[in-house]
Structures are given as C-alpha cells and as structure tokens.
PADOFI-234201 format. One record per residue: x negated, y, z negated of N, C-alpha, C in turn; residue in one letter. Coordinates in steps of 0.2 Angstrom, whole numbers, padded with zeros to 4 digits, always signed. Atoms other than C-alpha are relative to their C-alpha. Last residue first. Example, Ala and Ser with C-alpha at 12.3 -4.5 7.8 and 13.67 -1.06 7.14 Angstrom:
<atoms>
+0004-0006+0001-0068-0005-0036+0004+0005-0003S
-0004-0006+0000-0062-0022-0039-0004+0006+0000A
</atoms>
This chain:
<atoms>
-0008+0000+0000-0009+0155-0030+0007+0004-0002A
-0004-0005+0004-0024+0161-0024+0007-0005+0000I
-0005+0002-0003-0039+0148-0021+0005+0005-0002A
-0006-0002+0002-0056+0156-0022+0006-0001+0001K
-0001+0009+0007-0073+0147-0017+0008+0002-0004G
+0004+0006-0001-0076+0164-0008+0000-0002-0006P
+0001-0005+0008-0061+0176-0003-0006-0009-0002L
+0006+0003+0000-0060+0180+0016+0001-0002-0006T
+0008-0001-0001-0047+0192+0017-0005-0008-0002P
+0003-0004+0001-0028+0188+0021-0007+0000-0001G
+0006-0001+0005-0013+0180+0025-0004+0005-0002G
+0000+0003-0006+0001+0183+0038-0009-0002-0003D
-0003+0004-0003+0013+0183+0022-0006-0001+0009L
+0001+0000-0003+0003+0194+0009-0001-0007+0006N
-0006-0004-0003+0009+0191-0005+0000+0003+0007S
-0008+0000+0000+0000+0176-0009+0002+0005+0003A
-0003-0001+0006-0017+0182-0007+0006+0000+0005S
+0000-0005+0000-0027+0172+0006+0005+0004-0008G
-0004-0003+0004-0035+0155+0008+0003+0009-0002I
-0001+0001+0003-0046+0152+0024+0005+0003-0004T
-0004-0004+0005-0047+0151+0040+0000-0003-0008P
-0005+0005+0000-0060+0141+0049+0002+0004-0006V
-0007+0000-0003-0069+0151+0060+0003-0002-0003D
-0001+0007-0004-0087+0152+0050+0007+0002+0003S
+0002-0002-0004-0091+0170+0039+0002-0006+0009G
-0005-0004+0000-0089+0161+0022-0004+0006+0007I
-0004+0001-0007-0101+0148+0021+0004+0005+0003T
+0004-0001-0003-0112+0156+0008+0003-0002+0007A
+0002-0007+0000-0097+0159-0004-0006+0000+0008A
+0006-0003+0004-0091+0141-0003-0003+0006+0003P
+0007-0002-0005-0076+0138+0005-0004+0002-0004Q
+0006+0000+0004-0060+0128-0002-0005+0003+0004L
+0011+0001-0001-0047+0130+0009-0002+0002-0004I
+0007-0005+0001-0031+0125+0000-0005+0000+0003A
+0006+0000-0003-0014+0114+0002-0004+0007-0002N
+0002-0006-0001+0003+0110-0004-0008-0001+0001D
+0006-0001-0005+0016+0097-0004-0003+0008-0001L
-0001-0006-0002+0034+0096-0015-0010-0001+0005L
+0006+0000-0002+0044+0080-0018-0006+0007+0004R
+0001-0003-0007+0059+0084-0025-0009-0003+0000V
+0001+0006-0007+0068+0071-0036-0005+0003+0004K
-0007+0006-0002+0061+0076-0052+0002-0005+0006G
-0003-0001+0007+0045+0085-0049+0008+0000+0002V
-0008+0000+0001+0036+0074-0037-0001+0005-0005R
-0003+0001+0007+0019+0078-0034+0005+0000+0002A
-0005-0001-0003+0006+0081-0014+0003-0005-0008A
-0005+0001+0006-0009+0090-0014+0008-0005+0000L
-0009+0001-0002-0021+0093-0002+0001-0003-0004V
-0006+0004+0004-0038+0101-0003+0008+0001+0000L
-0007+0002+0001-0046+0105+0014+0001-0003-0007L
-0005+0007+0001-0064+0108+0013+0005+0004-0001G
-0007-0001+0003-0074+0123+0021+0004-0008+0001A
-0001-0005-0004-0093+0119+0021+0007+0002-0002G
+0007-0003-0005-0104+0108+0011+0001+0004+0004D
-0001-0006-0006-0091+0105+0001-0005+0001+0001L
+0002-0005+0003-0095+0086-0007+0005+0006+0007A
+0006+0003+0008-0090+0068-0006+0000+0007-0004D
+0006-0002+0002-0077+0073+0010-0002-0003-0008L
+0002-0002+0006-0062+0063+0016-0006+0001-0003P
+0005+0006+0006-0059+0063+0030+0000+0002-0004A
-0007+0001+0008-0041+0075+0036-0003-0007-0003F
-0002+0009+0000-0050+0076+0053+0005-0003-0004T
-0001+0000-0011-0050+0096+0060+0003-0007-0004D
-0006-0004-0002-0048+0103+0038+0004-0002+0010P
+0000-0005-0005-0060+0088+0032+0005+0004+0004D
+0000+0003-0009-0054+0082+0017+0000+0007+0006V
+0002-0004-0005-0053+0083-0001-0002-0002+0004L
+0008+0002-0003-0041+0075-0010-0001+0006+0002A
+0004-0006-0002-0025+0075-0023-0006-0002+0003V
+0005-0001+0001-0012+0061-0024-0003+0008+0001Y
+0004+0007-0006+0002+0055-0026-0006-0002+0003D
+0000+0000-0006+0003+0066-0041+0000-0006+0004P
+0003+0003-0001+0010+0064-0058+0000+0000+0007D
-0002+0001-0008+0017+0082-0065-0006-0009+0001L
-0007+0005+0002+0019+0083-0084+0000-0003+0007G
-0010-0002-0001+0015+0100-0084+0002-0006-0001A
+0002-0005+0008-0006+0095-0090+0010+0001-0002A
+0000+0003+0005-0006+0082-0078+0002+0004-0006R
-0007+0004-0001-0005+0094-0064+0002-0004-0004L
-0007-0005+0000-0018+0106-0071+0007-0003+0002R
-0003-0001+0006-0029+0089-0074+0004+0005+0001E
-0005+0006+0001-0027+0083-0054+0002+0001-0008G
-0006+0000-0002-0034+0100-0049+0006-0005-0002A
-0004-0005+0004-0048+0100-0061+0008-0001+0002A
-0002+0005+0006-0051+0080-0056+0004+0007-0005H
-0004+0005-0001-0052+0083-0038+0004+0000-0007L
-0006-0003-0002-0064+0099-0040+0007-0005+0003L
+0001-0007+0004-0077+0091-0050+0007+0002+0001T
-0002+0004+0003-0077+0072-0038+0004+0006-0007E
-0010+0002+0000-0075+0082-0024+0001-0002-0007A
+0003+0007-0004-0096+0091-0026+0010-0002-0002D
+0000-0001-0005-0097+0109-0024+0003-0009+0002R
-0001+0006-0002-0097+0118-0041+0001-0001+0008A
+0006+0004-0002-0103+0133-0041-0001-0006+0000G
+0005+0001+0008-0092+0144-0054-0006-0006+0005A
+0005-0008-0003-0083+0151-0035-0005+0000-0007A
+0001-0002-0004-0078+0133-0032-0004+0004-0002V
+0008+0004+0001-0074+0129-0050-0004-0001+0006H
+0005-0005+0004-0061+0144-0046-0006-0004-0006E
+0002-0006-0004-0055+0136-0031-0005+0002-0006G
+0004+0005-0007-0051+0118-0039-0005+0007+0003A
+0005+0002+0004-0042+0130-0053-0006-0005+0003A
+0003-0004+0003-0032+0139-0040-0005-0001-0003A
+0007-0003-0003-0028+0123-0033-0003+0006-0001L
+0005+0004-0002-0020+0116-0047-0005+0000+0005A
+0005-0001+0003-0011+0132-0050-0003-0003+0001A
+0006-0006+0001-0003+0130-0035-0004+0003-0004P
-0001+0002-0005+0008+0115-0040-0009+0005+0001V
+0006+0004+0001+0008+0119-0057-0003-0001+0006A
+0004-0005-0001+0020+0130-0051-0006-0002-0003L
+0005+0000-0006+0031+0115-0050-0002+0004+0001A
+0008+0006+0001+0034+0114-0070-0004+0001+0008R
+0004+0001+0004+0045+0128-0068-0008-0002-0001A
+0003-0004-0004+0054+0124-0053-0007+0005-0006R
+0004+0003-0002+0058+0111-0064-0004+0002+0006E
+0004+0007+0007+0065+0119-0079-0005-0002+0006Q
+0005-0006+0003+0074+0131-0068-0003-0002+0000A
-0005-0002+0007+0082+0116-0057-0006+0005-0001S
+0003-0001+0005+0074+0112-0038+0004+0004-0006L
-0004+0004+0003+0085+0108-0024-0004+0000-0008L
-0009+0001-0001+0083+0124-0014+0002-0005-0007A
-0003-0004+0006+0065+0121-0016+0004+0002-0002N
-0002+0005+0006+0066+0107-0003+0000+0002-0009R
-0006+0002+0001+0067+0119+0011+0001-0003-0007S
-0001+0006-0002+0050+0125+0007+0008+0000-0001S
-0008-0002-0005+0041+0143+0005+0000-0012+0002M
+0002+0002-0007+0022+0136-0007+0008+0002+0001A
-0004+0008-0005+0027+0141-0025-0001-0001+0005L
+0006+0005-0001+0016+0156-0030+0000-0008+0004G
+0003+0002+0006+0028+0165-0042-0005-0004+0003D
+0005-0006+0006+0032+0179-0031-0002-0005-0001F
-0003-0002+0004+0034+0164-0016+0000+0005-0006D
+0000+0003+0007+0022+0158-0004+0006+0004-0004R
-0002-0006+0002+0019+0158+0015+0003-0001-0009V
-0004+0002+0005+0007+0145+0021+0002+0006-0002T
+0001+0001+0005-0003+0154+0035+0008-0002-0002P
+0001-0006+0005+0000+0150+0052-0001+0000-0007R
-0001+0003+0006-0004+0137+0066-0001+0007-0006V
+0002-0007+0007-0004+0143+0083+0003-0005-0007E
+0001-0001+0005-0004+0127+0096-0002+0004-0005I
+0004-0004+0003-0006+0131+0115+0004-0001-0009R
-0001-0001+0008+0004+0118+0125-0002+0002-0002V
+0001-0010+0000+0001+0112+0142+0004+0006-0006P
-0004-0003-0001+0002+0093+0136+0000+0009+0000L
-0001-0005-0005-0013+0085+0137+0005+0003+0001N
-0003+0002-0005-0007+0067+0130-0002+0007+0003L
+0002+0007-0004-0024+0068+0120+0007-0001+0005D
+0007+0000-0006-0024+0087+0116-0001-0009+0003A
-0001-0005-0005-0005+0089+0112-0008-0003+0005V
-0004+0003-0007-0005+0070+0101-0002+0007+0008L
+0005+0006-0005-0021+0077+0092+0006-0002+0004R
+0003-0001-0005-0012+0094+0088-0007-0006+0005R
-0006-0007-0006+0004+0090+0083-0007-0001+0004I
-0005+0005-0007-0007+0074+0071+0001+0004+0006V
+0005+0002-0004-0018+0090+0063+0003-0006+0006V
+0002-0003-0005-0003+0100+0060-0007-0004+0003V
-0005-0003-0005+0008+0088+0051-0005+0001+0006Q
+0000+0007-0003-0009+0084+0040+0004+0000+0005Q
+0009-0001-0005-0009+0103+0035-0002-0008+0004A
+0000+0007-0004+0010+0104+0033-0006-0002+0001D
-0002+0003+0007+0009+0122+0022+0000-0010+0003K
+0007+0004+0005-0002+0127+0035+0004-0004-0004Q
+0004-0002+0004+0016+0131+0047-0007+0000-0004G
-0001+0005+0009+0019+0127+0063-0003+0005-0004F
+0003-0003+0009+0020+0138+0081+0004-0003-0007C
-0006+0003+0005+0024+0132+0099-0005+0001-0008A
+0001+0001+0006+0017+0141+0113+0004-0004-0007V
+0007-0001+0000+0017+0140+0131-0001+0000-0007D
+0003-0009+0003+0032+0132+0128-0006+0001+0002P
+0006-0001-0003+0040+0115+0140-0003+0009-0002M
-0002-0007+0000+0058+0118+0130-0005+0001+0004A
-0006-0001-0002+0062+0096+0132+0001+0011+0001M
-0002+0004-0008+0044+0091+0132+0008+0003+0003C
+0005-0001-0003+0039+0099+0117+0001+0000+0010L
-0002-0005+0003+0053+0095+0107-0006+0005+0004L
-0006-0002-0005+0051+0078+0115+0002+0006+0000K
+0004+0000-0007+0032+0077+0107+0007+0002+0004T
+0005-0005-0001+0038+0085+0092-0002+0000+0008V
-0003-0005+0000+0050+0072+0090-0002+0006+0002V
-0006+0003-0005+0041+0056+0092+0002+0010+0003T
+0003-0002-0005+0025+0063+0083+0005+0000+0006A
+0000-0008-0001+0037+0068+0066-0006-0001+0010V
-0004-0003-0005+0045+0050+0071-0001+0008+0001G
+0002+0001-0007+0026+0041+0070+0008+0006+0003R
+0006-0001-0008+0021+0050+0057+0001+0001+0006F
+0001-0008-0002+0034+0045+0045-0001+0003+0008H
-0004-0004-0004+0036+0027+0053+0003+0006-0004E
+0002-0002-0007+0018+0022+0046+0005+0003+0004S
+0001+0009-0006+0022+0020+0029+0000+0006+0005G
-0006-0002-0003+0027+0038+0016+0001-0005+0008R
-0005-0003+0004+0012+0036+0005+0007-0002+0004I
+0000+0005+0003-0001+0028+0017+0006+0000-0006A
-0003+0008-0004+0004+0039+0029+0000-0006-0003G
-0009+0000-0001+0006+0055+0017+0002-0004+0004E
-0003-0008+0005-0012+0052+0012+0007+0001+0001L
+0002+0000+0005-0021+0039+0025+0005+0007-0002R
-0003+0003+0004-0014+0032+0039-0003-0002-0007D
-0006+0001+0002-0010+0046+0050+0001-0008-0005T
+0001-0004+0006-0028+0051+0053+0008-0001-0003V
+0005-0004+0003-0031+0036+0063+0003+0006-0008G
+0006+0005+0002-0020+0032+0076-0004+0004-0004R
+0009-0003+0000-0007+0045+0082-0004-0004-0004V
+0005+0001+0005+0008+0038+0089-0007-0001+0001E
+0006-0001-0002+0022+0042+0100-0004-0001-0007V
+0006-0004+0007+0037+0032+0100-0005+0003+0004S
+0005-0002-0001+0051+0025+0116-0004+0002-0008T
+0006+0009+0001+0064+0012+0115-0005+0004+0001A
+0007-0005+0002+0081+0026+0115-0006-0007-0002F
+0004+0003-0005+0095+0013+0123-0006+0003-0003G
+0001+0007+0001+0109+0024+0115-0005-0002+0005E
-0006+0003-0002+0103+0044+0114+0000-0008+0001P
+0001+0009-0002+0090+0048+0104+0006-0003+0003Y
+0008+0000+0000+0088+0066+0104-0002-0007+0002V
+0004-0002-0001+0105+0069+0108-0007-0002+0002E
+0001+0005-0005+0113+0056+0099-0003+0003+0007E
+0006+0006+0001+0104+0064+0083+0001-0004+0007V
-0001+0009+0003+0113+0080+0091-0004-0004-0002S
-0004+0007-0005+0105+0096+0099+0002-0006-0007P
-0002+0005+0003+0103+0112+0091+0003-0006+0000A
-0002+0007-0002+0093+0123+0100+0001-0005-0004F
-0002+0005+0007+0094+0143+0094+0001-0007+0007L
-0003+0005+0000+0088+0155+0108+0000-0004-0006L
-0003-0003-0008+0081+0173+0109+0007-0006-0001D
-0004+0005-0006+0075+0172+0090+0004+0003+0007A
+0005-0002-0005+0067+0189+0084+0003-0007+0004G
+0005+0001+0002+0069+0187+0063-0003+0002+0008A
+0003-0004+0005+0086+0192+0062-0008+0000+0001A
-0001-0005-0004+0091+0182+0076-0002+0004-0004V
+0006+0003-0006+0083+0165+0065+0003+0006+0005A
+0008+0001+0004+0090+0170+0048-0003+0004+0007L
+0003-0007+0002+0109+0174+0057-0008-0001-0001A
+0001-0006-0004+0107+0157+0064-0003+0004-0001A
+0005+0002-0007+0101+0147+0051-0002+0005+0004D
+0005-0004+0004+0116+0154+0039-0006+0002+0005V
-0003-0007-0001+0129+0146+0052-0006+0005-0005R
+0004-0002-0007+0118+0131+0053+0002+0005+0002E
-0003-0004+0001+0118+0126+0035-0002+0004+0005D
-0003-0003-0009+0110+0110+0030+0007+0007-0001R
-0009-0007+0000+0101+0108+0015+0001+0001+0006P
+0001-0006-0003+0092+0089+0016+0004+0008+0000Y
-0002-0005+0006+0104+0079+0001-0008+0002+0005R
-0005-0001+0000+0104+0065+0015+0002+0006-0004D
-0001-0004-0004+0088+0064+0021+0007+0001-0003L
+0003-0005-0003+0081+0062+0005+0005+0003+0004D
-0004-0006+0005+0093+0048-0001-0002+0008+0002A
-0006-0004+0000+0089+0038+0014+0004+0008-0003A
-0003+0002+0005+0070+0037+0011+0006+0005+0001E
+0001+0007+0003+0058+0037+0024+0005-0002-0007D
+0000+0003+0008+0061+0051+0033+0001-0008-0003F
+0006+0002+0006+0054+0053+0049+0002+0002-0008Q
+0006+0006+0000+0065+0046+0060-0004+0001+0000A
-0002+0006+0007+0082+0056+0053-0008-0004+0004P
+0004+0005-0003+0073+0072+0061+0002-0005-0004N
-0001+0006+0007+0087+0085+0053-0001-0004+0005V
+0000+0010+0000+0086+0095+0070-0003-0003-0005F
-0005+0001+0006+0088+0117+0072+0000-0008+0000L
-0005+0007-0003+0075+0121+0088+0001-0002-0010S
+0001+0003+0006+0070+0139+0088+0006-0004+0001V
-0003+0005+0004+0064+0146+0103+0000-0004-0006V
+0002+0005+0005+0058+0163+0108+0006-0004-0003V
-0008+0001-0001+0056+0174+0125-0001-0008-0006V
-0006-0003-0004+0043+0185+0129+0005-0004-0002D
-0004+0004-0007+0029+0178+0119+0007+0006+0002C
+0005+0005-0004+0015+0182+0104+0004-0003+0005A
+0006-0004+0000+0025+0193+0093-0002+0000+0005R
+0001-0006-0004+0040+0185+0094-0006+0005+0002R
-0002+0003-0007+0032+0169+0091+0004+0007+0003A
+0007-0001-0005+0023+0178+0076+0002+0000+0007H
+0002-0007+0000+0042+0185+0068-0009-0001+0005R
-0006-0003-0006+0050+0167+0072-0004+0007+0001I
+0000+0000-0009+0034+0162+0064+0005-0001+0005L
+0006-0002-0003+0037+0173+0048-0004-0004+0006S
-0001-0007-0002+0055+0166+0047-0005+0004+0003L
-0004+0001-0008+0053+0148+0046-0003+0009+0002H
+0004+0003-0002+0039+0154+0029+0002+0000+0009G
+0003-0001+0000+0053+0163+0022-0006+0000+0004E
+0000-0005+0003+0067+0152+0023-0005+0005+0002H
+0005-0005-0001+0077+0142+0034-0004+0003-0007L
+0001-0002+0008+0087+0128+0028-0005+0005+0000A
-0003-0006+0003+0083+0121+0047+0001+0000-0007G
-0005+0007+0001+0073+0106+0054+0007+0004-0003M
-0002+0001+0006+0062+0117+0062+0004-0004-0001T
-0009+0007+0000+0056+0120+0079-0002-0001-0008P
-0001-0001+0003+0048+0137+0086+0005-0007-0004V
-0005+0007+0003+0045+0135+0101-0001+0001-0006L
+0002+0003+0005+0037+0151+0112+0005-0005-0004A
-0004+0001+0006+0041+0157+0129-0004-0006-0005I
+0003+0008+0004+0031+0166+0141+0005-0002-0005S
+0000-0004+0006+0041+0178+0155-0005-0006-0004A
+0009-0002+0004+0035+0174+0172-0001+0003-0007G
+0003-0007+0002+0052+0178+0180-0008+0002-0004A
+0004-0001-0005+0054+0159+0184-0005+0008+0000R
+0005+0003-0001+0053+0156+0165-0002+0003+0009R
+0006-0004+0003+0064+0168+0162-0003-0005+0001R
-0002-0007-0003+0077+0162+0176-0004+0004-0002P
+0000-0001-0009+0075+0143+0171-0002+0004+0001A
+0005+0001+0003+0076+0142+0149-0003+0005+0009L
+0002-0007+0000+0094+0145+0149-0007+0002+0001A
-0004-0005-0002+0096+0130+0160-0001+0008-0001S
+0001+0001-0005+0083+0120+0152+0001+0007+0004R
+0006-0003+0005+0090+0123+0135-0001+0003+0005L
+0000-0009+0003+0108+0119+0143-0005+0004-0001A
+0000-0004-0006+0100+0101+0150+0002+0011-0002T
+0005+0000-0005+0093+0098+0136+0002+0005+0004V
+0002+0006-0003+0109+0099+0126-0006+0002+0003T
+0002+0005+0004+0115+0110+0109-0002-0006+0006R
+0000+0006-0004+0112+0126+0113-0001-0007-0002L
+0001+0009+0002+0115+0140+0103+0004-0003+0005I
-0002+0006-0003+0114+0158+0113+0000-0009-0006S
+0007+0006-0002+0107+0173+0103+0005-0007-0001T
-0001+0007+0006+0123+0187+0105-0004-0005+0000R
+0001+0009-0004+0116+0202+0113+0002-0004-0003P
+0004+0005-0006+0119+0218+0106+0001-0007-0002P
+0000+0004+0004+0137+0226+0104-0006-0004+0005Q
+0002+0002-0006+0140+0246+0115-0005-0008-0006E
-0005+0007+0001+0152+0253+0102-0004-0004+0005T
-0004+0000+0003+0140+0267+0097+0005-0007+0000Q
-0003-0001+0003+0126+0264+0110+0006+0000-0005S
-0005+0004+0004+0111+0258+0111+0006+0002-0001M
</atoms>
C-alpha cells in the first residue's frame, strides 16, 4: 500500500437489511463469516475473540448492541458503559470487517412478540438470581443476531459459562447452521477476569474484587492436595470471598456441559461463582480437574498471562 493510499474503512451498519446486503456478495464468493456478538464497552476479552474470528474466517462481523431484554435491573442498564467511537476503533484494529450497531427499535420493532427460552439450565444459578427474563433475553437476542448475520462461526467467551451452555443448547435444538466457538477467559494483570463492568469499580473495590479469582485458586489448591468432594471445594472458595467482605450470590460446582450440580469431582468440574462488589456484580469460573483425569477433551484453566489459554494443570486454578 502506498503512503498516499488509505486503508479501507470498516462499515458501521445500522439495519438488518444493510448487514445482509454487505454480507451477500461475500457469501456468494464463498467467504466464511464469523460473528462476535458484544454489548460494546470492548476490552481485551472481546478483542481476543475478534482476533480469533479473524484467524478462523474470511469476514468478521462484530455486533455492538446493549440488549435491554437481558437486564433485570434498570439501574444496571443505565450505567452500562457505552462509547461506540472507541469500540469501533478497537474492533477495527483487532480485525473486524463490519460493525453492526442496530438501535433497540431495529432489533425489537413495534409489535415484537416472540421470545426464545431454553428450559432446565436457565432455572438455576444466574437464572435463579436474575429471573427467567434474563436468559430469555439472552437466548432471544443471540438467536436474532445469528439469523440476521447467518454466520458460519460465532465466538463467545468462557467467562459467561452458563450463557455459553444456553447458547449451545439453543443452537442444537433449533438446528441453527452455525459453529459455536468458546475461547478462554482473559484476565487482567492482577488476575481479575476482564469485564466491561470492571470500569465501574473504584480502586478500593477492585482490590476487594481480587478475592474472586483468589477463591477459584483456593479451590484449585485443595484439588491439587487431593480434595474431591464439592463441600470442601465450595467451602474453600467461599471462605476466601468472605475474608474479603464479599457475600457471594452463589458458589457452585457443576458439570461443564449441563450445569447440573456435582457432589464430587470425579472428572472435570466447573467451579462458578458470582459476588457483588459495591454496585458491580462479578462472575467468574474455572475448570477444576484432578490430575488423574487430565488428557480428556475438556479445557482447563491456564495461565492468566496466556490469552489463548495454557497447558493443562493438575488440580490448579490459576488466578
């Protein structure tokens, strides 16, 4: 490219019609398409998904849509960070070809009366705390985005593990022709899982929030020492949270694929937790796997400094 030649600008599309028109010639040419759904306020976790999509497919679509249907608290929706200009620049730098930033009216037009509900897995943990409307809102908007873009691949982060299970279920049940790819949680320099809501933490609150990844590490240390029963692991994680003055909404050991509760760690188990720090609610999780079961296809948590995951670690949750 010459010095006078300018790089192509990434399009910001506002309507479903515009999105489909932009994708149609690429699809006819045989290009593979990846979708990275986001609610904006992009951070390194989102950017790692965009970079993965760039490697996986020919065309990368990033959606920027703060979905009101999945917020159970109006105040949480109001204070959710928004800066489309910054998001657009970050997405382009990470490899996005198209940005889809529809209005609420475009996604939920007047007379909209349809919803998607995944039963069972949505009844517990996040579903029990936030109500059935939360996952109904997630399932509906993800289904709509998949139908709008019709991608070959859609990329999601492991941090919202229960949401991932819900999305996998709806894709399978509705025979949607898309491959769901889940990437490891990206952590900041201090071990805190990256989240758009982290920007709302004060310095003092962020220091207390470090008890969240520390709780996962505490449970991992007990697994490394030979503990297998859920009660011991949950107690270790809960004690670390309470020592920092955090009262968790839940700490649970579940099956990674179904979110059914586990009484013991016979194979890979997913430790999930949620806790509120000030006005910010934080989620985190880690795969715990006894050393004897390593070698299965279930991903385990890797080094916090390795954005694409890391080596399998016996019974160790790295914060």
